[in-house]
FITI-41778 format. One record per residue: residue number from 1; residue in three letters; chain; x, y, z of N, C-alpha, C, O, CB in turn. Coordinates in nm, 4 decimals. Glycine has a CB too. Layout:
<atoms>
<num: NUM residu: ALA chaine: A nu: X nv: Y nw: Z cau: X cav: Y caw: Z cu: X cv: Y cw: Z ou: X ov: Y ow: Z cbu: X cbv: Y cbw: Z>
...
</atoms>
This chain:
<atoms>
<num: 1 residu: MET chaine: A nu: -0.7891 nv: -0.8282 nw: 2.6121 cau: -0.8203 cav: -0.7118 caw: 2.5819 cu: -0.9893 cv: -0.7042 cw: 2.6195 ou: -1.0636 ov: -0.7938 ow: 2.5795 cbu: -0.7735 cbv: -0.6863 cbw: 2.4312>
<num: 2 residu: THR chaine: A nu: -1.0239 nv: -0.6274 nw: 2.6730 cau: -1.1821 cav: -0.5901 caw: 2.6580 cu: -1.2428 cv: -0.5325 cw: 2.5787 ou: -1.1833 ov: -0.4510 ow: 2.5082 cbu: -1.2270 cbv: -0.5324 cbw: 2.7323>
<num: 3 residu: ALA chaine: A nu: -1.3636 nv: -0.5514 nw: 2.5644 cau: -1.4506 cav: -0.4838 caw: 2.4591 cu: -1.4318 cv: -0.3157 cw: 2.4503 ou: -1.4122 ov: -0.2442 ow: 2.3521 cbu: -1.6099 cbv: -0.5204 cbw: 2.4967>
<num: 4 residu: ALA chaine: A nu: -1.4433 nv: -0.2888 nw: 2.5662 cau: -1.4188 cav: -0.1310 caw: 2.5573 cu: -1.2819 cv: -0.0827 cw: 2.5351 ou: -1.2625 ov: 0.0228 ow: 2.4746 cbu: -1.4610 cbv: -0.0635 cbw: 2.6832>
<num: 5 residu: GLU chaine: A nu: -1.1883 nv: -0.1530 nw: 2.5800 cau: -1.0589 cav: -0.1242 caw: 2.5251 cu: -1.0418 cv: -0.1374 cw: 2.3799 ou: -0.9955 ov: -0.0457 ow: 2.3121 cbu: -0.9661 cbv: -0.2048 cbw: 2.5853>
<num: 6 residu: ARG chaine: A nu: -1.0845 nv: -0.2692 nw: 2.3231 cau: -1.0954 cav: -0.2791 caw: 2.1722 cu: -1.1559 cv: -0.1633 cw: 2.1060 ou: -1.1026 ov: -0.0970 ow: 2.0170 cbu: -1.1745 cbv: -0.3963 cbw: 2.1332>
<num: 7 residu: ALA chaine: A nu: -1.2858 nv: -0.1426 nw: 2.1631 cau: -1.3559 cav: 0.0044 caw: 2.0835 cu: -1.2510 cv: 0.1079 cw: 2.0808 ou: -1.2130 ov: 0.1553 ow: 1.9738 cbu: -1.4979 cbv: 0.0817 cbw: 2.1718>
<num: 8 residu: ALA chaine: A nu: -1.1885 nv: 0.1557 nw: 2.2281 cau: -1.1208 cav: 0.2684 caw: 2.1940 cu: -0.9894 cv: 0.2525 cw: 2.1287 ou: -0.9216 ov: 0.3490 ow: 2.0932 cbu: -1.1075 cbv: 0.3415 cbw: 2.3024>
<num: 9 residu: LEU chaine: A nu: -0.9552 nv: 0.1321 nw: 2.1138 cau: -0.8210 cav: 0.1492 caw: 2.0259 cu: -0.8841 cv: 0.1363 cw: 1.8603 ou: -0.8106 ov: 0.1750 ow: 1.7695 cbu: -0.6874 cbv: 0.0040 cbw: 2.0693>
<num: 10 residu: GLY chaine: A nu: -0.9672 nv: 0.1028 nw: 1.8403 cau: -1.0445 cav: 0.1083 caw: 1.7075 cu: -1.0819 cv: 0.2788 cw: 1.6651 ou: -1.0734 ov: 0.3216 ow: 1.5499 cbu: -1.1987 cbv: 0.0095 cbw: 1.7306>
<num: 11 residu: ALA chaine: A nu: -1.1192 nv: 0.3523 nw: 1.7713 cau: -1.1432 cav: 0.4665 caw: 1.7263 cu: -1.0179 cv: 0.5871 cw: 1.7176 ou: -1.0101 ov: 0.6898 ow: 1.6502 cbu: -1.2505 cbv: 0.5004 cbw: 1.8057>
<num: 12 residu: ALA chaine: A nu: -0.9319 nv: 0.5297 nw: 1.8102 cau: -0.7867 cav: 0.5757 caw: 1.8139 cu: -0.7208 cv: 0.5520 cw: 1.6402 ou: -0.6539 ov: 0.6331 ow: 1.5761 cbu: -0.6937 cbv: 0.4662 cbw: 1.9477>
<num: 13 residu: GLN chaine: A nu: -0.7591 nv: 0.4380 nw: 1.6047 cau: -0.6527 cav: 0.4031 caw: 1.4880 cu: -0.7574 cv: 0.4898 cw: 1.3743 ou: -0.7006 ov: 0.5603 ow: 1.2909 cbu: -0.6178 cbv: 0.1946 cbw: 1.4508>
<num: 14 residu: GLU chaine: A nu: -0.8963 nv: 0.4831 nw: 1.3736 cau: -0.9578 cav: 0.5431 caw: 1.2939 cu: -0.9136 cv: 0.7131 cw: 1.2763 ou: -0.9049 ov: 0.8001 ow: 1.1896 cbu: -1.0895 cbv: 0.5121 cbw: 1.3346>
<num: 15 residu: ALA chaine: A nu: -0.8965 nv: 0.6953 nw: 1.3999 cau: -0.8601 cav: 0.8981 caw: 1.3905 cu: -0.7495 cv: 0.9381 cw: 1.3307 ou: -0.7433 ov: 1.0420 ow: 1.2649 cbu: -0.8306 cbv: 0.9850 cbw: 1.5398>
<num: 16 residu: LEU chaine: A nu: -0.6326 nv: 0.8411 nw: 1.3529 cau: -0.5049 cav: 0.8268 caw: 1.3116 cu: -0.5140 cv: 0.8248 cw: 1.1410 ou: -0.4427 ov: 0.8973 ow: 1.0716 cbu: -0.4412 cbv: 0.6906 cbw: 1.3826>
<num: 17 residu: LEU chaine: A nu: -0.6073 nv: 0.7356 nw: 1.0897 cau: -0.6043 cav: 0.6913 caw: 0.9461 cu: -0.6707 cv: 0.8083 cw: 0.9052 ou: -0.6259 ov: 0.8642 ow: 0.8051 cbu: -0.6753 cbv: 0.5466 cbw: 0.9018>
<num: 18 residu: ALA chaine: A nu: -0.7729 nv: 0.8593 nw: 0.9648 cau: -0.8271 cav: 0.9927 caw: 0.8992 cu: -0.7423 cv: 1.1125 cw: 0.8734 ou: -0.7349 ov: 1.1787 ow: 0.7699 cbu: -0.9296 cbv: 1.0442 cbw: 0.9795>
<num: 19 residu: SER chaine: A nu: -0.6764 nv: 1.1291 nw: 0.9927 cau: -0.5318 cav: 1.2274 caw: 0.9481 cu: -0.4644 cv: 1.1956 cw: 0.8559 ou: -0.4420 ov: 1.2879 ow: 0.7776 cbu: -0.4250 cbv: 1.2401 cbw: 1.0381>
<num: 20 residu: LEU chaine: A nu: -0.4092 nv: 1.0736 nw: 0.8246 cau: -0.2771 cav: 1.0207 caw: 0.7420 cu: -0.3679 cv: 1.0528 cw: 0.5960 ou: -0.3254 ov: 1.1237 ow: 0.5047 cbu: -0.2135 cbv: 0.8173 cbw: 0.7772>
<num: 21 residu: VAL chaine: A nu: -0.4747 nv: 0.9977 nw: 0.5969 cau: -0.5131 cav: 0.9882 caw: 0.4278 cu: -0.6655 cv: 1.0942 cw: 0.4101 ou: -0.6868 ov: 1.1340 ow: 0.2955 cbu: -0.5581 cbv: 0.7793 cbw: 0.3735>
<num: 22 residu: GLY chaine: A nu: -0.7471 nv: 1.1289 nw: 0.4998 cau: -0.8400 cav: 1.2171 caw: 0.4923 cu: -0.8284 cv: 1.3458 cw: 0.5155 ou: -0.9245 ov: 1.4216 ow: 0.5014 cbu: -0.9165 cbv: 1.1856 cbw: 0.5512>
<num: 23 residu: GLY chaine: A nu: -0.7182 nv: 1.3836 nw: 0.5511 cau: -0.6901 cav: 1.5451 caw: 0.5996 cu: -0.7623 cv: 1.6051 cw: 0.7221 ou: -0.7718 ov: 1.7267 ow: 0.7390 cbu: -0.7333 cbv: 1.6449 cbw: 0.4831>
<num: 24 residu: ALA chaine: A nu: -0.8182 nv: 1.5028 nw: 0.8157 cau: -0.8620 cav: 1.5383 caw: 0.9430 cu: -0.7314 cv: 1.5821 cw: 1.0343 ou: -0.6171 ov: 1.5455 ow: 1.0071 cbu: -0.9440 cbv: 1.4146 cbw: 1.0041>
<num: 25 residu: ASP chaine: A nu: -0.7588 nv: 1.6493 nw: 1.1246 cau: -0.6491 cav: 1.7090 caw: 1.2132 cu: -0.6190 cv: 1.5771 cw: 1.3035 ou: -0.6927 ov: 1.4814 ow: 1.3271 cbu: -0.7026 cbv: 1.8564 cbw: 1.3095>
<num: 26 residu: ALA chaine: A nu: -0.4721 nv: 1.6070 nw: 1.3505 cau: -0.4173 cav: 1.4960 caw: 1.4117 cu: -0.4781 cv: 1.4772 cw: 1.5051 ou: -0.5206 ov: 1.5726 ow: 1.5703 cbu: -0.2996 cbv: 1.4948 cbw: 1.4413>
<num: 27 residu: PRO chaine: A nu: -0.5001 nv: 1.3584 nw: 1.5390 cau: -0.5646 cav: 1.3237 caw: 1.7151 cu: -0.4524 cv: 1.3833 cw: 1.8011 ou: -0.3477 ov: 1.4424 ow: 1.7748 cbu: -0.5834 cbv: 1.1245 cbw: 1.7684>
<num: 28 residu: PRO chaine: A nu: -0.5127 nv: 1.3461 nw: 1.9116 cau: -0.4602 cav: 1.3766 caw: 2.0750 cu: -0.3440 cv: 1.2916 cw: 2.0662 ou: -0.3428 ov: 1.1826 ow: 2.0091 cbu: -0.5725 cbv: 1.3266 cbw: 2.2192>
<num: 29 residu: GLY chaine: A nu: -0.2323 nv: 1.3534 nw: 2.1335 cau: -0.1079 cav: 1.2581 caw: 2.1394 cu: -0.0047 cv: 1.2764 cw: 2.0170 ou: 0.1163 ov: 1.2773 ow: 2.0396 cbu: -0.1604 cbv: 1.1019 cbw: 2.1384>
<num: 30 residu: PHE chaine: A nu: -0.0597 nv: 1.2918 nw: 1.8777 cau: 0.0204 cav: 1.3276 caw: 1.7626 cu: 0.0891 cv: 1.4732 cw: 1.7232 ou: 0.0350 ov: 1.5836 ow: 1.7301 cbu: -0.0607 cbv: 1.2968 cbw: 1.6649>
<num: 31 residu: ASP chaine: A nu: 0.1824 nv: 1.4514 nw: 1.6932 cau: 0.2594 cav: 1.5974 caw: 1.6330 cu: 0.2245 cv: 1.6078 cw: 1.4856 ou: 0.2555 ov: 1.5316 ow: 1.3940 cbu: 0.4439 cbv: 1.5964 cbw: 1.6440>
<num: 32 residu: PRO chaine: A nu: 0.1362 nv: 1.7455 nw: 1.4831 cau: 0.0410 cav: 1.7594 caw: 1.3576 cu: 0.1334 cv: 1.7798 cw: 1.2602 ou: 0.0957 ov: 1.7618 ow: 1.1444 cbu: -0.0702 cbv: 1.8779 cbw: 1.3577>
<num: 33 residu: GLU chaine: A nu: 0.2874 nv: 1.8258 nw: 1.2871 cau: 0.3842 cav: 1.8421 caw: 1.1927 cu: 0.4092 cv: 1.6954 cw: 1.1087 ou: 0.3852 ov: 1.6675 ow: 0.9913 cbu: 0.5143 cbv: 1.8971 cbw: 1.2696>
<num: 34 residu: ARG chaine: A nu: 0.4531 nv: 1.6344 nw: 1.1914 cau: 0.4621 cav: 1.5010 caw: 1.1849 cu: 0.3855 cv: 1.4065 cw: 1.0653 ou: 0.4233 ov: 1.3452 ow: 0.9654 cbu: 0.4192 cbv: 1.4672 cbw: 1.3102>
<num: 35 residu: LEU chaine: A nu: 0.2631 nv: 1.4294 nw: 1.1304 cau: 0.1666 cav: 1.3444 caw: 1.0774 cu: 0.1046 cv: 1.4317 cw: 0.9219 ou: 0.0167 ov: 1.3813 ow: 0.8520 cbu: 0.0414 cbv: 1.3172 cbw: 1.2111>
<num: 36 residu: ARG chaine: A nu: 0.1602 nv: 1.5461 nw: 0.8947 cau: 0.1050 cav: 1.6465 caw: 0.7907 cu: 0.2182 cv: 1.5677 cw: 0.6826 ou: 0.1641 ov: 1.5286 ow: 0.5792 cbu: 0.1236 cbv: 1.8495 cbw: 0.8309>
<num: 37 residu: VAL chaine: A nu: 0.3854 nv: 1.5361 nw: 0.6944 cau: 0.5051 cav: 1.4919 caw: 0.6506 cu: 0.4400 cv: 1.3335 cw: 0.6276 ou: 0.4531 ov: 1.2839 ow: 0.5156 cbu: 0.6427 cbv: 1.5199 cbw: 0.7653>
<num: 38 residu: GLN chaine: A nu: 0.3922 nv: 1.2800 nw: 0.7013 cau: 0.3564 cav: 1.1383 caw: 0.6667 cu: 0.2527 cv: 1.1191 cw: 0.5512 ou: 0.2508 ov: 1.0426 ow: 0.4548 cbu: 0.3007 cbv: 1.0713 cbw: 0.7913>
<num: 39 residu: ALA chaine: A nu: 0.1582 nv: 1.2261 nw: 0.6001 cau: 0.0546 cav: 1.2174 caw: 0.4876 cu: 0.0980 cv: 1.2242 cw: 0.3380 ou: 0.0670 ov: 1.1528 ow: 0.2426 cbu: -0.0397 cbv: 1.3276 cbw: 0.5066>
<num: 40 residu: ALA chaine: A nu: 0.1851 nv: 1.3398 nw: 0.3485 cau: 0.2636 cav: 1.3716 caw: 0.1995 cu: 0.3090 cv: 1.2564 cw: 0.1718 ou: 0.2598 ov: 1.2129 ow: 0.0677 cbu: 0.3887 cbv: 1.4786 cbw: 0.1907>
<num: 41 residu: VAL chaine: A nu: 0.3713 nv: 1.1985 nw: 0.2134 cau: 0.4471 cav: 1.0732 caw: 0.1924 cu: 0.3553 cv: 0.9713 cw: 0.1270 ou: 0.3597 ov: 0.9234 ow: 0.0136 cbu: 0.5044 cbv: 1.0170 cbw: 0.3280>
<num: 42 residu: LEU chaine: A nu: 0.2845 nv: 0.9538 nw: 0.2116 cau: 0.1683 cav: 0.8516 caw: 0.1417 cu: 0.1227 cv: 0.8770 cw: 0.0072 ou: 0.1242 ov: 0.8042 ow: -0.0921 cbu: 0.0364 cbv: 0.8524 cbw: 0.2190>
<num: 43 residu: ARG chaine: A nu: 0.0866 nv: 0.9818 nw: 0.0222 cau: 0.0332 cav: 1.0673 caw: -0.1279 cu: 0.0992 cv: 1.0263 cw: -0.2165 ou: 0.0580 ov: 0.9565 ow: -0.3091 cbu: 0.0472 cbv: 1.2234 cbw: -0.1450>
<num: 44 residu: ALA chaine: A nu: 0.2215 nv: 1.0684 nw: -0.1979 cau: 0.3367 cav: 1.0452 caw: -0.3118 cu: 0.3323 cv: 0.9046 cw: -0.3442 ou: 0.2832 ov: 0.8830 ow: -0.4550 cbu: 0.4934 cbv: 1.0834 cbw: -0.2640>
<num: 45 residu: LYS chaine: A nu: 0.3705 nv: 0.7995 nw: -0.2777 cau: 0.3617 cav: 0.6831 caw: -0.2822 cu: 0.2515 cv: 0.6209 cw: -0.3660 ou: 0.2729 ov: 0.5376 ow: -0.4541 cbu: 0.3611 cbv: 0.6520 cbw: -0.1678>
<num: 46 residu: ARG chaine: A nu: 0.1116 nv: 0.6755 nw: -0.3264 cau: 0.0040 cav: 0.6510 caw: -0.3934 cu: 0.0219 cv: 0.7007 cw: -0.5437 ou: -0.0085 ov: 0.6248 ow: -0.6357 cbu: -0.1076 cbv: 0.7115 cbw: -0.3217>
<num: 47 residu: HIS chaine: A nu: 0.0636 nv: 0.8082 nw: -0.5642 cau: 0.0534 cav: 0.8701 caw: -0.6920 cu: 0.1800 cv: 0.7776 cw: -0.7808 ou: 0.1694 ov: 0.7543 ow: -0.9012 cbu: 0.0801 cbv: 1.0547 cbw: -0.6763>
<num: 48 residu: HIS chaine: A nu: 0.2672 nv: 0.7440 nw: -0.7186 cau: 0.3663 cav: 0.6601 caw: -0.7839 cu: 0.3130 cv: 0.5385 cw: -0.8177 ou: 0.3405 ov: 0.5000 ow: -0.9314 cbu: 0.4813 cbv: 0.6384 cbw: -0.7064>
<num: 49 residu: ALA chaine: A nu: 0.2421 nv: 0.4653 nw: -0.7479 cau: 0.1798 cav: 0.3422 caw: -0.7535 cu: 0.0879 cv: 0.3567 cw: -0.8832 ou: 0.1107 ov: 0.2932 ow: -0.9862 cbu: 0.1006 cbv: 0.3085 cbw: -0.6153>
<num: 50 residu: ALA chaine: A nu: -0.0032 nv: 0.4334 nw: -0.8707 cau: -0.1056 cav: 0.4814 caw: -0.9708 cu: -0.0660 cv: 0.4929 cw: -1.1325 ou: -0.1408 ov: 0.4781 ow: -1.2291 cbu: -0.1466 cbv: 0.6221 cbw: -0.9224>
<num: 51 residu: GLU chaine: A nu: 0.1034 nv: 0.5299 nw: -1.1294 cau: 0.1505 cav: 0.5712 caw: -1.2925 cu: 0.1670 cv: 0.4136 cw: -1.3618 ou: 0.1734 ov: 0.3023 ow: -1.3096 cbu: 0.3348 cbv: 0.6764 cbw: -1.3004>
<num: 52 residu: GLU chaine: A nu: 0.1700 nv: 0.4509 nw: -1.4780 cau: 0.1867 cav: 0.3363 caw: -1.5434 cu: 0.2867 cv: 0.2413 cw: -1.5399 ou: 0.3975 ov: 0.2928 ow: -1.5551 cbu: 0.1806 cbv: 0.3611 cbw: -1.6399>
<num: 53 residu: PRO chaine: A nu: 0.2892 nv: 0.0783 nw: -1.5204 cau: 0.4338 cav: 0.0200 caw: -1.5218 cu: 0.4891 cv: 0.0233 cw: -1.5842 ou: 0.4637 ov: 0.0586 ow: -1.6993 cbu: 0.4648 cbv: -0.0670 cbw: -1.5104>
<num: 54 residu: PRO chaine: A nu: 0.6398 nv: -0.0271 nw: -1.5234 cau: 0.7263 cav: -0.0512 caw: -1.6478 cu: 0.6760 cv: -0.1426 cw: -1.7650 ou: 0.5641 ov: -0.1903 ow: -1.7460 cbu: 0.8526 cbv: -0.1110 cbw: -1.6020>
<num: 55 residu: PRO chaine: A nu: 0.7295 nv: -0.1710 nw: -1.8665 cau: 0.7054 cav: -0.2637 caw: -1.9743 cu: 0.7648 cv: -0.3817 cw: -1.8911 ou: 0.8537 ov: -0.3784 ow: -1.8059 cbu: 0.7787 cbv: -0.2269 cbw: -2.1290>
<num: 56 residu: VAL chaine: A nu: 0.6897 nv: -0.4898 nw: -1.9400 cau: 0.7605 cav: -0.6319 caw: -1.9173 cu: 0.8797 cv: -0.6691 cw: -2.0142 ou: 0.8812 ov: -0.6266 ow: -2.1298 cbu: 0.6510 cbv: -0.7482 cbw: -1.9353>
<num: 57 residu: PRO chaine: A nu: 0.9649 nv: -0.7379 nw: -1.9708 cau: 1.0848 cav: -0.7292 caw: -2.0415 cu: 1.0485 cv: -0.8743 cw: -2.1241 ou: 1.0037 ov: -0.9750 ow: -2.0693 cbu: 1.2364 cbv: -0.7185 cbw: -1.9374>
<num: 58 residu: ARG chaine: A nu: 1.0751 nv: -0.8617 nw: -2.2506 cau: 1.0473 cav: -0.9651 caw: -2.3595 cu: 1.0879 cv: -1.1134 cw: -2.3183 ou: 1.2015 ov: -1.1244 ow: -2.2721 cbu: 1.1285 cbv: -0.9245 cbw: -2.4923>
<num: 59 residu: PRO chaine: A nu: 1.0109 nv: -1.2291 nw: -2.3284 cau: 1.1051 cav: -1.3344 caw: -2.2863 cu: 1.2137 cv: -1.3744 cw: -2.3724 ou: 1.2290 ov: -1.3154 ow: -2.4794 cbu: 1.0371 cbv: -1.4465 cbw: -2.2604>
<num: 60 residu: ARG chaine: A nu: 1.2899 nv: -1.4667 nw: -2.3385 cau: 1.4011 cav: -1.5044 caw: -2.4190 cu: 1.3386 cv: -1.6275 cw: -2.5023 ou: 1.2491 ov: -1.7076 ow: -2.4750 cbu: 1.5375 cbv: -1.5425 cbw: -2.3261>
<num: 61 residu: ARG chaine: A nu: 1.4197 nv: -1.6106 nw: -2.6123 cau: 1.3804 cav: -1.7193 caw: -2.7229 cu: 1.3889 cv: -1.8656 cw: -2.6474 ou: 1.2903 ov: -1.9392 ow: -2.6518 cbu: 1.4955 cbv: -1.7138 cbw: -2.8653>
<num: 62 residu: LEU chaine: A nu: 1.4765 nv: -1.8957 nw: -2.5965 cau: 1.4629 cav: -2.0201 caw: -2.5118 cu: 1.3082 cv: -2.0703 cw: -2.4415 ou: 1.2444 ov: -2.1755 ow: -2.4445 cbu: 1.5650 cbv: -1.9930 cbw: -2.3934>
<num: 63 residu: LEU chaine: A nu: 1.2900 nv: -1.9531 nw: -2.3866 cau: 1.1448 cav: -1.9813 caw: -2.3284 cu: 1.0141 cv: -1.9889 cw: -2.4157 ou: 0.9009 ov: -2.0122 ow: -2.3733 cbu: 1.1160 cbv: -1.8751 cbw: -2.2331>
<num: 64 residu: LEU chaine: A nu: 1.0529 nv: -1.9638 nw: -2.5506 cau: 0.9243 cav: -1.9113 caw: -2.6337 cu: 0.9445 cv: -2.0947 cw: -2.7054 ou: 0.8501 ov: -2.1411 ow: -2.7694 cbu: 0.9511 cbv: -1.7187 cbw: -2.7735>
<num: 65 residu: ARG chaine: A nu: 1.0242 nv: -2.1474 nw: -2.6920 cau: 1.0225 cav: -2.2907 caw: -2.7834 cu: 0.9238 cv: -2.3552 cw: -2.7358 ou: 0.8701 ov: -2.3268 ow: -2.6287 cbu: 1.1489 cbv: -2.3902 cbw: -2.7794>
<num: 66 residu: ARG chaine: A nu: 0.8873 nv: -2.4566 nw: -2.8171 cau: 0.7702 cav: -2.5469 caw: -2.8236 cu: 0.7921 cv: -2.6630 cw: -2.6846 ou: 0.9114 ov: -2.6843 ow: -2.6629 cbu: 0.7694 cbv: -2.6295 cbw: -2.9932>
<num: 67 residu: ARG chaine: A nu: 0.7322 nv: -2.7097 nw: -2.6266 cau: 0.7297 cav: -2.8225 caw: -2.5345 cu: 0.7307 cv: -2.9399 cw: -2.6241 ou: 0.6584 ov: -2.9382 ow: -2.7237 cbu: 0.6059 cbv: -2.8223 cbw: -2.4362>
<num: 68 residu: PRO chaine: A nu: 0.8272 nv: -3.0704 nw: -2.5908 cau: 0.8476 cav: -3.1567 caw: -2.6548 cu: 0.6491 cv: -3.2168 cw: -2.7022 ou: 0.5456 ov: -3.1714 ow: -2.6535 cbu: 0.9650 cbv: -3.2529 cbw: -2.5585>
<num: 69 residu: SER chaine: A nu: 0.6604 nv: -3.3012 nw: -2.7836 cau: 0.5160 cav: -3.3344 caw: -2.8254 cu: 0.4729 cv: -3.4034 cw: -2.6806 ou: 0.5600 ov: -3.4338 ow: -2.5991 cbu: 0.5020 cbv: -3.4482 cbw: -2.9772>
<num: 70 residu: GLY chaine: A nu: 0.3361 nv: -3.4251 nw: -2.6557 cau: 0.2838 cav: -3.4966 caw: -2.5514 cu: 0.2508 cv: -3.3459 cw: -2.4490 ou: 0.1452 ov: -3.3487 ow: -2.3857 cbu: 0.4062 cbv: -3.6298 cbw: -2.4880>
<num: 71 residu: GLY chaine: A nu: 0.3294 nv: -3.2347 nw: -2.4367 cau: 0.2927 cav: -3.1194 caw: -2.3876 cu: 0.3159 cv: -3.1140 cw: -2.2363 ou: 0.2905 ov: -3.0169 ow: -2.1649 cbu: 0.1593 cbv: -3.0959 cbw: -2.4248>
<num: 72 residu: ALA chaine: A nu: 0.3648 nv: -3.2251 nw: -2.1988 cau: 0.4188 cav: -3.2216 caw: -2.0658 cu: 0.5639 cv: -3.1551 cw: -2.0211 ou: 0.6714 ov: -3.1784 ow: -2.0765 cbu: 0.4216 cbv: -3.3540 cbw: -2.0324>
<num: 73 residu: PRO chaine: A nu: 0.5421 nv: -3.0663 nw: -1.9074 cau: 0.7016 cav: -3.0155 caw: -1.9152 cu: 0.8039 cv: -3.1028 cw: -1.8394 ou: 0.7808 ov: -3.1972 ow: -1.7639 cbu: 0.7184 cbv: -2.8645 cbw: -1.8492>
<num: 74 residu: ARG chaine: A nu: 0.9257 nv: -3.0481 nw: -1.8779 cau: 1.0582 cav: -3.0821 caw: -1.8212 cu: 1.0982 cv: -3.0770 cw: -1.6900 ou: 1.2131 ov: -3.1089 ow: -1.6592 cbu: 1.1395 cbv: -3.0161 cbw: -1.8718>
</atoms>
């Protein structure tokens, strides 16, 4: 891949990303409606990921027992 091709690919990727997460217009060759739907899905996933995580289950009593003297794991 030449430097010019790499630069063109980078610019196309930036335009697509700006459309998906930045609210920019759809880049040429992309269906604006499909990108709008994908952007909404990404927003929902981000919202869900930002919610408080579920509580961590408490370890079983077996796991809480002390190690034998010397501290080395079995």
